[in-house]
C-alpha positions as a Markdown table, in Angstrom:
| # | Residue | x | y | z |
|---|---|---|---|---|
| 1 | Unk | 74.3 | 86.4 | 117.7 |
| 2 | Unk | 76.1 | 85.7 | 121.1 |
| 3 | Unk | 79.8 | 85.0 | 121.0 |
| 4 | Unk | 82.1 | 83.8 | 123.7 |
| 5 | Unk | 85.8 | 84.8 | 124.5 |
| 6 | Unk | 87.0 | 81.5 | 125.9 |
| 7 | Unk | 85.8 | 79.3 | 123.0 |
| 8 | Unk | 85.0 | 79.2 | 119.4 |
| 9 | Unk | 81.4 | 79.7 | 118.3 |
| 10 | Unk | 79.6 | 78.0 | 115.3 |
| 11 | Unk | 77.8 | 80.3 | 113.0 |
| 12 | Unk | 75.3 | 78.6 | 110.9 |
| 13 | Unk | 74.1 | 79.4 | 107.4 |
| 14 | Unk | 71.1 | 81.7 | 107.4 |
| 15 | Unk | 72.2 | 83.9 | 110.5 |
| 16 | Unk | 73.3 | 87.0 | 108.4 |
| 17 | Unk | 71.4 | 90.0 | 109.8 |
| 18 | Unk | 72.2 | 93.2 | 107.9 |
| 19 | Unk | 71.9 | 95.4 | 111.0 |
| 20 | Unk | 74.5 | 93.5 | 112.9 |
| 21 | Unk | 77.2 | 93.8 | 110.2 |
| 22 | Unk | 76.9 | 97.5 | 109.1 |
| 23 | Unk | 77.0 | 100.7 | 111.0 |
| 24 | Unk | 73.5 | 102.2 | 111.6 |
| 25 | Unk | 74.4 | 105.2 | 109.4 |
| 26 | Unk | 75.1 | 102.8 | 106.6 |
| 27 | Unk | 71.8 | 101.1 | 106.8 |
| 28 | Unk | 69.9 | 104.1 | 105.4 |
| 29 | Unk | 72.8 | 105.5 | 103.2 |
| 30 | Unk | 72.6 | 105.6 | 99.4 |
| 31 | Unk | 75.9 | 105.1 | 97.6 |
| 32 | Unk | 77.1 | 108.2 | 95.7 |
| 33 | Unk | 76.5 | 107.9 | 92.0 |
| 34 | Unk | 80.2 | 108.8 | 91.1 |
| 35 | Unk | 81.5 | 106.0 | 93.6 |
| 36 | Unk | 79.0 | 103.4 | 92.1 |
| 37 | Unk | 80.2 | 104.4 | 88.6 |
| 38 | Unk | 83.9 | 104.1 | 89.8 |
| 39 | Unk | 83.1 | 100.5 | 90.9 |
| 40 | Unk | 81.5 | 99.6 | 87.5 |
| 41 | Unk | 84.4 | 100.6 | 85.5 |
| 42 | Unk | 86.6 | 97.4 | 85.6 |
| 43 | Unk | 90.4 | 97.3 | 85.3 |
| 44 | Unk | 90.7 | 97.9 | 81.6 |
| 45 | Unk | 88.8 | 101.1 | 81.7 |
| 46 | Unk | 90.6 | 102.3 | 84.8 |
| 47 | Unk | 94.0 | 101.6 | 83.4 |
| 48 | Unk | 92.9 | 103.5 | 80.2 |
| 49 | Unk | 91.8 | 106.5 | 82.0 |
| 50 | Unk | 94.9 | 106.4 | 84.4 |
| 51 | Unk | 97.2 | 106.3 | 81.5 |
| 52 | Unk | 95.4 | 109.1 | 79.8 |
| 53 | Unk | 96.0 | 111.3 | 82.7 |
| 54 | Unk | 99.5 | 110.0 | 83.3 |
| 55 | Unk | 101.1 | 109.6 | 80.0 |
| 56 | Unk | 104.5 | 108.5 | 81.5 |
| 57 | Unk | 102.8 | 105.3 | 82.6 |
| 58 | Unk | 102.6 | 102.4 | 80.1 |
| 59 | Unk | 99.1 | 101.1 | 79.5 |
| 60 | Unk | 100.4 | 97.5 | 79.4 |
| 61 | Unk | 102.2 | 97.9 | 82.7 |
| 62 | Unk | 99.2 | 99.2 | 84.4 |
| 63 | Unk | 96.9 | 96.6 | 83.1 |
| 64 | Unk | 99.4 | 93.9 | 84.0 |
| 65 | Unk | 99.6 | 95.2 | 87.4 |
| 66 | Unk | 95.8 | 95.3 | 87.9 |
| 67 | Unk | 95.5 | 91.7 | 86.5 |
| 68 | Unk | 98.0 | 90.2 | 88.9 |
| 69 | Unk | 96.7 | 87.3 | 90.9 |
| 70 | Unk | 98.7 | 87.3 | 94.2 |
| 71 | Unk | 99.8 | 84.4 | 96.2 |
| 72 | Unk | 100.1 | 85.7 | 99.7 |
| 73 | Unk | 98.4 | 89.1 | 100.1 |
| 74 | Unk | 95.0 | 88.5 | 98.5 |
| 75 | Unk | 93.2 | 91.2 | 100.6 |
| 76 | Unk | 94.5 | 94.6 | 101.6 |
| 77 | Unk | 93.6 | 98.1 | 102.4 |
| 78 | Unk | 95.6 | 101.3 | 102.0 |
| 79 | Unk | 95.1 | 104.6 | 103.9 |
| 80 | Unk | 95.8 | 107.6 | 101.6 |
| 81 | Unk | 96.0 | 111.3 | 102.2 |
| 82 | Unk | 94.8 | 113.8 | 99.5 |
| 83 | Unk | 97.7 | 116.2 | 99.3 |
| 84 | Unk | 99.1 | 119.0 | 97.2 |
| 85 | Unk | 102.7 | 120.5 | 96.9 |
| 86 | Unk | 104.0 | 124.1 | 96.6 |
| 87 | Unk | 103.4 | 124.0 | 92.9 |
| 88 | Unk | 99.7 | 123.0 | 93.2 |
| 89 | Unk | 100.3 | 119.4 | 92.0 |
| 90 | Unk | 97.9 | 117.1 | 93.7 |
| 91 | Unk | 98.9 | 113.6 | 95.1 |
| 92 | Unk | 97.2 | 110.5 | 96.6 |
| 93 | Unk | 99.9 | 109.6 | 99.2 |
| 94 | Unk | 100.0 | 106.2 | 100.7 |
| 95 | Unk | 100.4 | 106.4 | 104.4 |
| 96 | Unk | 100.2 | 102.7 | 105.3 |
| 97 | Unk | 98.8 | 99.4 | 103.9 |
| 98 | Unk | 96.8 | 97.0 | 106.1 |
| 99 | Unk | 96.7 | 93.3 | 105.8 |
| 100 | Unk | 93.6 | 92.9 | 107.9 |
| 101 | Unk | 91.6 | 96.1 | 106.8 |
| 102 | Unk | 88.2 | 97.1 | 108.1 |
| 103 | Unk | 85.8 | 98.8 | 105.7 |
| 104 | Unk | 82.9 | 96.4 | 105.0 |
| 105 | Unk | 80.6 | 97.8 | 107.8 |
| 106 | Unk | 81.4 | 101.4 | 106.5 |
| 107 | Unk | 80.4 | 100.8 | 102.9 |
| 108 | Unk | 76.9 | 101.4 | 101.6 |
| 109 | Unk | 75.6 | 98.7 | 99.4 |
| 110 | Unk | 76.3 | 98.9 | 95.7 |
| 111 | Unk | 73.4 | 96.7 | 94.8 |
| 112 | Unk | 70.4 | 96.7 | 97.2 |
| 113 | Unk | 69.5 | 93.2 | 96.3 |
| 114 | Unk | 72.8 | 91.9 | 97.7 |
| 115 | Unk | 72.4 | 92.2 | 101.4 |
| 116 | Unk | 76.0 | 90.7 | 102.1 |
| 117 | Unk | 77.6 | 93.6 | 100.1 |
| 118 | Unk | 81.4 | 93.4 | 100.1 |
| 119 | Unk | 81.6 | 90.5 | 102.5 |
| 120 | Unk | 80.3 | 88.3 | 99.8 |
| 121 | Unk | 82.5 | 89.7 | 97.0 |
| 122 | Unk | 85.8 | 89.3 | 98.9 |
| 123 | Unk | 84.9 | 85.8 | 100.0 |
| 124 | Unk | 83.6 | 84.6 | 96.6 |
| 125 | Unk | 86.5 | 86.2 | 94.6 |
| 126 | Unk | 89.5 | 85.9 | 97.0 |
| 127 | Unk | 89.0 | 83.5 | 99.8 |
| 128 | Unk | 87.1 | 80.6 | 98.1 |
| 129 | Unk | 89.4 | 80.1 | 95.1 |
| 130 | Unk | 92.2 | 79.9 | 97.7 |
| 131 | Unk | 90.6 | 76.8 | 99.1 |
| 132 | Unk | 90.5 | 75.2 | 95.6 |
| 133 | Unk | 94.3 | 75.3 | 95.3 |
| 134 | Unk | 96.1 | 71.9 | 94.9 |
| 135 | Unk | 98.1 | 72.7 | 98.0 |
| 136 | Unk | 95.0 | 73.4 | 100.1 |
| 137 | Unk | 93.9 | 71.0 | 102.9 |
| 138 | Unk | 90.8 | 69.1 | 101.9 |
| 139 | Unk | 89.6 | 68.3 | 105.4 |
| 140 | Unk | 88.6 | 70.4 | 108.3 |
| 141 | Unk | 86.3 | 73.3 | 109.0 |
| 142 | Unk | 86.4 | 77.0 | 108.3 |
| 143 | Unk | 87.1 | 79.7 | 110.7 |
| 144 | Unk | 87.4 | 83.5 | 111.3 |
| 145 | Unk | 90.0 | 84.4 | 113.8 |
| 146 | Unk | 89.8 | 87.9 | 115.5 |
| 147 | Unk | 91.0 | 90.1 | 118.3 |
| 148 | Unk | 88.7 | 93.1 | 117.5 |
| 149 | Unk | 86.0 | 94.3 | 115.1 |
| 150 | Unk | 83.2 | 91.8 | 116.2 |
| 151 | Unk | 80.8 | 93.6 | 113.6 |
| 152 | Unk | 82.8 | 92.7 | 110.5 |
| 153 | Unk | 84.3 | 89.4 | 111.6 |
| 154 | Unk | 80.9 | 88.0 | 112.5 |
| 155 | Unk | 79.7 | 89.3 | 109.1 |
| 156 | Unk | 82.4 | 87.3 | 107.4 |
| 157 | Unk | 81.5 | 84.2 | 109.4 |
| 158 | Unk | 77.8 | 84.5 | 108.5 |
| 159 | Unk | 78.4 | 85.4 | 104.8 |
| 160 | Unk | 80.9 | 82.4 | 104.4 |
| 161 | Unk | 78.4 | 80.1 | 106.1 |
| 162 | Unk | 75.6 | 81.2 | 103.6 |
| 163 | Unk | 78.1 | 80.7 | 100.6 |
| 164 | Unk | 79.4 | 77.3 | 101.6 |
| 165 | Unk | 76.4 | 75.8 | 103.4 |
| 166 | Unk | 78.6 | 74.7 | 106.2 |
| 167 | Unk | 78.8 | 76.1 | 109.7 |
| 168 | Unk | 81.8 | 78.5 | 110.3 |
| 169 | Unk | 83.9 | 78.9 | 113.5 |
| 170 | Unk | 84.0 | 82.4 | 114.9 |
| 171 | Unk | 87.2 | 82.4 | 117.1 |
| 172 | Unk | 88.6 | 85.0 | 119.4 |
| 173 | Unk | 92.3 | 85.0 | 119.8 |
| 174 | Unk | 93.6 | 87.8 | 121.9 |
| 175 | Unk | 97.1 | 88.9 | 122.5 |
| 176 | Unk | 97.0 | 88.6 | 126.3 |
| 177 | Unk | 95.0 | 85.3 | 126.4 |
| 178 | Unk | 96.9 | 82.6 | 128.4 |
| 179 | Unk | 94.5 | 79.8 | 127.2 |
| 180 | Unk | 93.1 | 80.9 | 123.9 |
| 181 | Unk | 90.6 | 78.7 | 122.0 |
| 182 | Unk | 93.1 | 78.3 | 119.0 |
| 183 | Unk | 96.4 | 76.6 | 118.3 |
| 184 | Unk | 98.6 | 75.1 | 115.6 |
| 185 | Unk | 99.8 | 71.5 | 115.7 |
| 186 | Unk | 103.3 | 70.6 | 114.8 |
| 187 | Unk | 102.5 | 70.1 | 111.1 |
| 188 | Unk | 101.0 | 73.7 | 110.9 |
| 189 | Unk | 97.3 | 72.8 | 110.9 |
| 190 | Unk | 95.1 | 75.2 | 112.9 |
| 191 | Unk | 92.7 | 73.8 | 115.7 |
| 192 | Unk | 89.9 | 75.6 | 117.4 |
| 193 | Unk | 88.4 | 74.7 | 120.8 |
| 194 | Unk | 84.5 | 74.5 | 121.3 |
| 195 | Unk | 82.6 | 75.2 | 124.5 |
| 196 | Unk | 82.9 | 71.5 | 125.4 |
| 197 | Unk | 86.8 | 71.6 | 125.2 |
| 198 | Unk | 86.9 | 69.6 | 122.1 |
| 199 | Unk | 89.4 | 70.6 | 119.4 |
| 200 | Unk | 88.6 | 70.8 | 115.7 |
| 201 | Unk | 91.0 | 71.0 | 112.7 |
| 202 | Unk | 90.6 | 73.9 | 110.2 |
| 203 | Unk | 91.4 | 73.9 | 106.6 |
| 204 | Unk | 90.8 | 77.6 | 105.8 |
| 205 | Unk | 90.6 | 80.6 | 107.9 |
| 206 | Unk | 90.3 | 84.5 | 107.5 |
| 207 | Unk | 92.5 | 86.3 | 110.0 |
| 208 | Unk | 91.4 | 89.5 | 111.6 |
| 209 | Unk | 94.0 | 89.3 | 114.2 |
| 210 | Unk | 95.6 | 92.8 | 114.4 |
| 211 | Unk | 97.8 | 93.0 | 117.5 |
| 212 | Unk | 101.2 | 91.4 | 116.8 |
| 213 | Unk | 99.6 | 88.4 | 115.1 |
| 214 | Unk | 102.9 | 86.7 | 114.6 |
| 215 | Unk | 103.2 | 86.0 | 118.3 |
| 216 | Unk | 100.4 | 83.4 | 117.8 |
| 217 | Unk | 100.2 | 82.5 | 114.2 |
| 218 | Unk | 103.3 | 81.3 | 112.4 |
| 219 | Unk | 104.4 | 82.9 | 109.2 |
| 220 | Unk | 103.8 | 79.7 | 107.1 |
| 221 | Unk | 101.0 | 77.2 | 107.9 |
| 222 | Unk | 99.3 | 74.1 | 106.4 |
| 223 | Unk | 95.9 | 75.8 | 107.0 |
| 224 | Unk | 95.0 | 78.2 | 104.3 |
| 225 | Unk | 94.8 | 81.7 | 105.9 |
| 226 | Unk | 93.7 | 85.1 | 104.4 |
| 227 | Unk | 96.1 | 86.8 | 105.0 |
| 228 | Unk | 98.8 | 84.9 | 106.7 |
| 229 | Unk | 101.1 | 86.5 | 109.4 |
| 230 | Unk | 103.9 | 86.3 | 106.8 |
| 231 | Unk | 102.0 | 89.1 | 105.0 |
| 232 | Unk | 101.9 | 91.0 | 108.3 |
| 233 | Unk | 105.6 | 90.7 | 108.7 |
| 234 | Unk | 106.4 | 91.7 | 105.2 |
| 235 | Unk | 104.6 | 95.0 | 105.6 |
| 236 | Unk | 100.9 | 94.4 | 106.2 |
| 237 | Unk | 101.4 | 95.0 | 110.0 |
| 238 | Unk | 105.1 | 96.1 | 109.7 |
| 239 | Unk | 105.5 | 99.8 | 108.8 |
| 240 | Unk | 109.3 | 99.5 | 108.6 |
| 241 | Unk | 109.3 | 96.6 | 106.1 |
| 242 | Unk | 106.5 | 98.1 | 104.2 |
| 243 | Unk | 108.6 | 101.3 | 103.5 |
| 244 | Unk | 111.4 | 99.1 | 102.4 |
| 245 | Unk | 109.0 | 97.0 | 100.1 |
| 246 | Unk | 107.8 | 100.3 | 98.6 |
| 247 | Unk | 111.4 | 101.5 | 97.8 |
| 248 | Unk | 112.3 | 98.2 | 96.2 |
| 249 | Unk | 109.0 | 97.9 | 94.1 |
| 250 | Unk | 109.5 | 101.5 | 92.9 |
| 251 | Unk | 113.0 | 100.6 | 91.7 |
| 252 | Unk | 111.3 | 97.6 | 89.8 |
| 253 | Unk | 108.5 | 99.6 | 88.2 |
| 254 | Unk | 110.1 | 103.0 | 87.6 |
| 255 | Unk | 111.0 | 102.3 | 84.0 |
| 256 | Unk | 107.4 | 101.5 | 83.2 |
| 257 | Unk | 106.1 | 104.9 | 84.5 |
| 258 | Unk | 104.7 | 103.8 | 87.8 |
| 259 | Unk | 105.6 | 104.8 | 91.3 |
| 260 | Unk | 104.2 | 104.3 | 94.8 |
| 261 | Unk | 103.6 | 107.8 | 96.2 |
| 262 | Unk | 104.5 | 107.8 | 100.0 |
| 263 | Unk | 106.2 | 110.4 | 102.4 |
| 264 | Unk | 110.0 | 110.2 | 102.7 |
| 265 | Unk | 110.7 | 107.7 | 105.3 |
| 266 | Unk | 113.9 | 106.9 | 107.3 |
| 267 | Unk | 114.3 | 103.3 | 108.4 |
| 268 | Unk | 115.9 | 101.5 | 111.4 |
| 269 | Unk | 116.1 | 104.6 | 113.5 |
| 270 | Unk | 117.3 | 104.1 | 117.1 |
| 271 | Unk | 115.5 | 106.1 | 120.0 |
| 272 | Unk | 118.6 | 108.2 | 120.4 |
| 273 | Unk | 118.6 | 109.1 | 116.6 |
| 274 | Unk | 115.0 | 110.2 | 116.4 |
| 275 | Unk | 115.7 | 113.9 | 117.4 |
| 276 | Unk | 118.3 | 114.3 | 114.7 |
| 277 | Unk | 116.0 | 113.1 | 112.0 |
| 278 | Unk | 113.1 | 115.3 | 113.3 |
| 279 | Unk | 115.6 | 118.2 | 113.1 |
| 280 | Unk | 116.6 | 117.3 | 109.6 |
| 281 | Unk | 112.9 | 117.4 | 108.5 |
| 282 | Unk | 112.5 | 120.9 | 109.8 |
| 283 | Unk | 111.1 | 120.1 | 113.3 |
| 284 | Unk | 108.1 | 118.4 | 112.0 |
| 285 | Unk | 107.9 | 114.7 | 111.5 |
| 286 | Unk | 105.9 | 111.5 | 112.3 |
| 287 | Unk | 107.6 | 108.9 | 114.4 |
| 288 | Unk | 106.2 | 105.3 | 114.2 |
| 289 | Unk | 106.5 | 102.3 | 116.2 |
| 290 | Unk | 106.6 | 100.0 | 113.1 |
| 291 | Unk | 104.7 | 97.0 | 114.4 |
| 292 | Unk | 101.6 | 98.9 | 116.0 |
| 293 | Unk | 98.3 | 99.7 | 114.3 |
| 294 | Unk | 94.8 | 101.2 | 114.8 |
| 295 | Unk | 96.5 | 104.5 | 115.4 |
| 296 | Unk | 98.6 | 103.2 | 118.3 |
| 297 | Unk | 102.3 | 103.9 | 118.3 |
| 298 | Unk | 102.1 | 106.9 | 115.9 |
| 299 | Unk | 103.5 | 110.2 | 117.2 |
| 300 | Unk | 103.1 | 113.5 | 115.3 |
| 301 | Unk | 106.0 | 115.7 | 116.2 |
| 302 | Unk | 105.4 | 119.5 | 115.7 |
| 303 | Unk | 107.0 | 120.9 | 118.9 |
| 304 | Unk | 109.8 | 120.2 | 121.4 |
| 305 | Unk | 107.1 | 119.2 | 123.9 |
| 306 | Unk | 105.7 | 116.5 | 121.5 |
| 307 | Unk | 109.2 | 115.2 | 120.9 |
| 308 | Unk | 110.0 | 115.2 | 124.6 |
| 309 | Unk | 106.7 | 113.2 | 125.2 |
| 310 | Unk | 107.7 | 110.6 | 122.7 |
| 311 | Unk | 111.3 | 110.3 | 124.0 |
| 312 | Unk | 110.1 | 109.8 | 127.6 |
| 313 | Unk | 107.4 | 107.1 | 126.6 |
| 314 | Unk | 107.9 | 103.4 | 127.2 |
| 315 | Unk | 108.9 | 101.5 | 124.1 |
| 316 | Unk | 108.8 | 97.8 | 123.5 |
| 317 | Unk | 111.0 | 97.8 | 120.4 |
| 318 | Unk | 114.5 | 98.9 | 119.4 |
| 319 | Unk | 113.7 | 100.3 | 115.8 |
| 320 | Unk | 111.6 | 103.1 | 114.7 |
| 321 | Unk | 110.7 | 104.9 | 111.4 |
| 322 | Unk | 110.7 | 108.6 | 111.0 |
| 323 | Unk | 108.5 | 110.0 | 108.2 |
| 324 | Unk | 107.9 | 113.3 | 106.7 |
| 325 | Unk | 104.9 | 114.9 | 108.3 |
| 326 | Unk | 102.1 | 116.3 | 106.0 |
| 327 | Unk | 100.8 | 119.4 | 107.7 |
| 328 | Unk | 99.4 | 122.8 | 106.6 |
| 329 | Unk | 100.9 | 125.2 | 104.2 |
| 330 | Unk | 102.7 | 127.1 | 106.9 |
| 331 | Unk | 104.0 | 124.1 | 108.8 |
| 332 | Unk | 105.0 | 120.8 | 107.2 |
| 333 | Unk | 108.1 | 118.8 | 106.8 |
| 334 | Unk | 111.0 | 119.6 | 104.8 |
| 335 | Unk | 111.9 | 116.5 | 102.7 |
| 336 | Unk | 113.7 | 115.4 | 99.6 |
| 337 | Unk | 110.5 | 115.7 | 97.6 |
| 338 | Unk | 109.7 | 119.1 | 98.8 |
| 339 | Unk | 106.8 | 120.1 | 101.1 |
| 340 | Unk | 103.3 | 118.5 | 101.0 |
| 341 | Unk | 100.3 | 119.7 | 102.8 |
| 342 | Unk | 96.7 | 118.4 | 103.3 |
| 343 | Unk | 93.9 | 119.4 | 100.9 |
| 344 | Unk | 91.5 | 118.4 | 103.6 |
| 345 | Unk | 87.7 | 118.6 | 103.5 |
| 346 | Unk | 85.7 | 121.2 | 101.8 |
| 347 | Unk | 85.3 | 124.0 | 104.5 |
| 348 | Unk | 82.2 | 123.8 | 106.6 |
| 349 | Unk | 79.9 | 126.7 | 107.5 |
| 350 | Unk | 82.4 | 128.0 | 110.1 |
| 351 | Unk | 85.2 | 127.8 | 107.4 |
| 352 | Unk | 87.0 | 124.9 | 109.1 |
| 353 | Unk | 88.9 | 122.4 | 107.0 |
| 354 | Unk | 89.6 | 118.9 | 108.5 |
| 355 | Unk | 92.3 | 116.4 | 107.6 |
| 356 | Unk | 90.7 | 113.3 | 106.1 |
| 357 | Unk | 92.2 | 110.1 | 104.8 |
| 358 | Unk | 90.7 | 107.6 | 102.3 |
| 359 | Unk | 90.7 | 103.9 | 102.9 |
| 360 | Unk | 90.6 | 101.8 | 99.8 |
| 361 | Unk | 90.1 | 98.0 | 100.3 |
| 362 | Unk | 90.9 | 95.6 | 97.4 |
| 363 | Unk | 91.0 | 91.9 | 96.8 |
| 364 | Unk | 93.0 | 89.8 | 94.4 |
| 365 | Unk | 91.2 | 87.1 | 92.5 |
| 366 | Unk | 92.4 | 84.5 | 89.8 |
| 367 | Unk | 91.5 | 87.3 | 87.4 |
| 368 | Unk | 93.3 | 90.1 | 89.1 |
| 369 | Unk | 92.6 | 93.0 | 91.6 |
| 370 | Unk | 89.1 | 94.4 | 92.2 |
| 371 | Unk | 87.9 | 97.2 | 94.6 |
| 372 | Unk | 86.0 | 96.0 | 97.5 |
| 373 | Unk | 85.1 | 99.0 | 99.7 |
| 374 | Unk | 85.8 | 102.8 | 100.2 |
| 375 | Unk | 85.3 | 105.1 | 103.3 |
| 376 | Unk | 86.9 | 108.2 | 104.8 |
| 377 | Unk | 87.7 | 109.4 | 108.2 |
| 378 | Unk | 88.3 | 112.9 | 109.5 |
| 379 | Unk | 90.5 | 114.2 | 112.2 |
| 380 | Unk | 89.0 | 115.4 | 115.5 |
| 381 | Unk | 89.9 | 119.0 | 115.2 |
| 382 | Unk | 90.2 | 121.4 | 112.3 |
| 383 | Unk | 93.5 | 122.0 | 110.6 |
| 384 | Unk | 95.1 | 125.2 | 112.1 |
| 385 | Unk | 97.0 | 127.6 | 109.8 |
| 386 | Unk | 99.4 | 128.3 | 112.7 |
| 387 | Unk | 100.7 | 126.3 | 115.6 |
| 388 | Unk | 100.7 | 127.4 | 119.2 |
| 389 | Unk | 102.5 | 126.0 | 122.3 |
| 390 | Unk | 99.2 | 124.3 | 123.4 |
| 391 | Unk | 98.6 | 122.7 | 120.0 |
| 392 | Unk | 97.9 | 119.0 | 120.1 |
| 393 | Unk | 98.9 | 118.0 | 116.6 |
| 394 | Unk | 97.4 | 114.5 | 116.7 |
| 395 | Unk | 93.9 | 116.0 | 117.3 |
| 396 | Unk | 94.4 | 117.7 | 113.9 |
| 397 | Unk | 96.3 | 115.1 | 111.9 |
| 398 | Unk | 95.2 | 111.7 | 113.3 |
| 399 | Unk | 92.3 | 110.1 | 111.6 |
| 400 | Unk | 92.0 | 106.4 | 113.0 |
| 401 | Unk | 88.6 | 105.9 | 114.5 |
| 402 | Unk | 89.8 | 103.1 | 116.8 |
| 403 | Unk | 90.2 | 104.0 | 120.5 |
| 404 | Unk | 91.9 | 101.6 | 122.9 |
| 405 | Unk | 90.0 | 101.3 | 126.2 |
| 406 | Unk | 91.2 | 99.5 | 129.2 |
| 407 | Unk | 90.2 | 95.9 | 128.1 |
| 408 | Unk | 88.6 | 96.6 | 124.6 |
| 409 | Unk | 88.4 | 98.7 | 121.6 |
| 410 | Unk | 85.9 | 101.5 | 120.7 |
| 411 | Unk | 85.2 | 103.4 | 117.7 |
| 412 | Unk | 84.5 | 107.1 | 117.1 |
| 413 | Unk | 82.0 | 106.6 | 114.3 |
| 414 | Unk | 81.0 | 110.4 | 114.4 |
| 415 | Unk | 84.2 | 110.9 | 112.3 |
| 416 | Unk | 83.3 | 108.4 | 109.7 |
| 417 | Unk | 82.7 | 109.8 | 106.2 |
| 418 | Unk | 80.7 | 107.5 | 104.1 |
| 419 | Unk | 80.8 | 107.1 | 100.2 |
| 420 | Unk | 77.1 | 108.2 | 100.2 |
| 421 | Unk | 75.3 | 111.2 | 98.7 |
| 422 | Unk | 75.5 | 113.2 | 102.0 |
| 423 | Unk | 79.2 | 112.7 | 102.9 |
| 424 | Unk | 81.2 | 112.2 | 99.6 |
| 425 | Unk | 80.9 | 115.7 | 98.5 |
| 426 | Unk | 82.7 | 116.9 | 101.7 |
| 427 | Unk | 86.0 | 115.2 | 100.6 |
| 428 | Unk | 86.3 | 117.3 | 97.4 |
| 429 | Unk | 87.2 | 114.1 | 95.4 |
| 430 | Unk | 86.5 | 113.4 | 91.8 |
| 431 | Unk | 86.4 | 110.1 | 89.7 |
| 432 | Unk | 90.1 | 110.5 | 88.7 |
| 433 | Unk | 91.2 | 110.9 | 92.4 |
| 434 | Unk | 89.4 | 107.5 | 93.2 |
| 435 | Unk | 91.2 | 106.0 | 90.0 |
| 436 | Unk | 94.5 | 107.2 | 91.4 |
| 437 | Unk | 93.8 | 106.0 | 94.9 |
| 438 | Unk | 92.9 | 102.5 | 93.6 |
| 439 | Unk | 96.2 | 102.4 | 91.6 |
| 440 | Unk | 98.2 | 103.5 | 94.5 |
| 441 | Unk | 96.6 | 100.8 | 96.7 |
| 442 | Unk | 97.2 | 98.0 | 94.3 |
| 443 | Unk | 100.8 | 99.1 | 93.9 |
| 444 | Unk | 101.3 | 99.2 | 97.7 |
| 445 | Unk | 99.7 | 95.7 | 98.0 |
| 446 | Unk | 101.9 | 94.3 | 95.2 |
| 447 | Unk | 105.0 | 95.7 | 96.8 |
| 448 | Unk | 104.2 | 93.9 | 100.1 |
| 449 | Unk | 103.3 | 90.7 | 98.1 |
| 450 | Unk | 106.8 | 90.8 | 96.5 |
| 451 | Unk | 108.5 | 91.3 | 99.9 |
| 452 | Unk | 106.4 | 88.2 | 101.3 |
| 453 | Unk | 107.5 | 86.1 | 98.3 |
| 454 | Unk | 111.2 | 86.9 | 99.1 |
| 455 | Unk | 110.8 | 85.7 | 102.7 |
| 456 | Unk | 109.7 | 82.2 | 101.6 |
| 457 | Unk | 112.0 | 79.6 | 100.4 |
| 458 | Unk | 111.3 | 77.3 | 97.3 |
| 459 | Unk | 110.4 | 74.6 | 99.9 |
| 460 | Unk | 107.8 | 76.9 | 101.4 |
| 461 | Unk | 109.9 | 77.7 | 104.6 |
| 462 | Unk | 110.1 | 81.0 | 106.3 |
| 463 | Unk | 113.5 | 82.6 | 105.7 |
| 464 | Unk | 114.2 | 83.8 | 109.3 |
| 465 | Unk | 117.9 | 84.8 | 108.5 |
| 466 | Unk | 116.7 | 86.9 | 105.5 |
| 467 | Unk | 114.0 | 88.5 | 107.7 |
| 468 | Unk | 116.6 | 89.5 | 110.4 |
| 469 | Unk | 118.7 | 91.0 | 107.7 |
| 470 | Unk | 116.0 | 93.3 | 106.2 |
| 471 | Unk | 114.4 | 93.8 | 109.6 |
| 472 | Unk | 117.2 | 94.0 | 112.2 |
| 473 | Unk | 115.1 | 94.2 | 115.3 |
| 474 | Unk | 116.1 | 91.6 | 117.9 |
| 475 | Unk | 112.9 | 92.0 | 120.0 |
| 476 | Unk | 110.6 | 91.5 | 116.9 |
| 477 | Unk | 112.6 | 88.4 | 115.8 |
| 478 | Unk | 112.1 | 86.7 | 119.3 |
| 479 | Unk | 108.4 | 87.4 | 119.0 |
| 480 | Unk | 107.8 | 85.4 | 115.8 |
| 481 | Unk | 106.4 | 82.0 | 116.7 |
| 482 | Unk | 107.2 | 78.7 | 115.1 |
| 483 | Unk | 104.9 | 75.8 | 114.4 |
| 484 | Unk | 104.6 | 74.0 | 117.7 |
| 485 | Unk | 101.7 | 72.3 | 119.5 |
């Protein structure tokens, strides 16, 4: 399929081509039997197993959590590190939660007779039920908004066209586009422009706009959007507010034996304060620009040179977060919960261990949460037992596959670890680890859902004053667009 950058393109039913929407290595991959079994369990059995291994957790609480049907965040993906502490206790630690997660193109088919894979599952169980709500618009087309990941966004467009029998608009909407083919009218209805310059109203859209989406898409709109920029602001693309959401949600669920497991995080840190918090964590820390994604704006600090490089960089925003760094046994952050370090991959033939994360993508349906996709990513360089002056810690600790080029995004697929018979065993994970990762992902999504709900009034209006209180960054506040034509 050919797509344009200056206008929306109609994708017709019957255009789905498997090779266009999955990585080449996925095409010939066979799902690992353990992963297939995990996907077949269902929430009741997952809750039962989790509580058997974690007796402090209430079965009713876990099942209630998994059976929630969310209002705002109906699609999410968490990145988790498989870690251990000084006592040998293992943890699945949430690093961040994404409101427009990739993963479909990296997931081998669970059932070979379903060529659409997870694309179909998410659309059938999460997106299409949203369109049946009483508050949903009844007129207008369907659209996929994107600023990267053409492989997956076109997959969603093709699958949605097949499911609905109507053509779907595939709409580019880049951050630096002065004349984008999409806009909102004064009432909050999305319109997209075709190649002839004609504008078309949209009743429902899937948003894969990853770069500061709130600068183009209002938090609350009449057009039904999966997920709205409200979710991005509430933590799906806002690491600062995500950490606050986790903390608030942990306070809410603590008495029921549940907890989001995430590194110690310091909020609302000014640039001048960063060195103090790095020192407090023993000289090892992760400093994050809260509103960046795809591995951008994340600085692993393990030396004075890396700290100096961060301090001298140009920064758009006023606030940062400082997070405990998860390293190796000999070098890792000192935090209130002790020291965590990476389990990493199973040693290769050279004896090298690589840091790897696990991405868990979930959806929320009227019947509750469900897993959609799994994949893992390894770092570029093996994990060192000792650091030297020339050590580039990001090469050892950074796992994101996205690479920002001059005008576009690239992907280092050679570091992708599929959930297939060849790659899964390299991760050293078992069924119970997948169960824990799923629970942690659902917890983090529900935390951001709660934060999103708190930012909307009973009349369905975005609470700007409330947002400025919980996220006191003047630059960010000025970026949030209103519904204007």
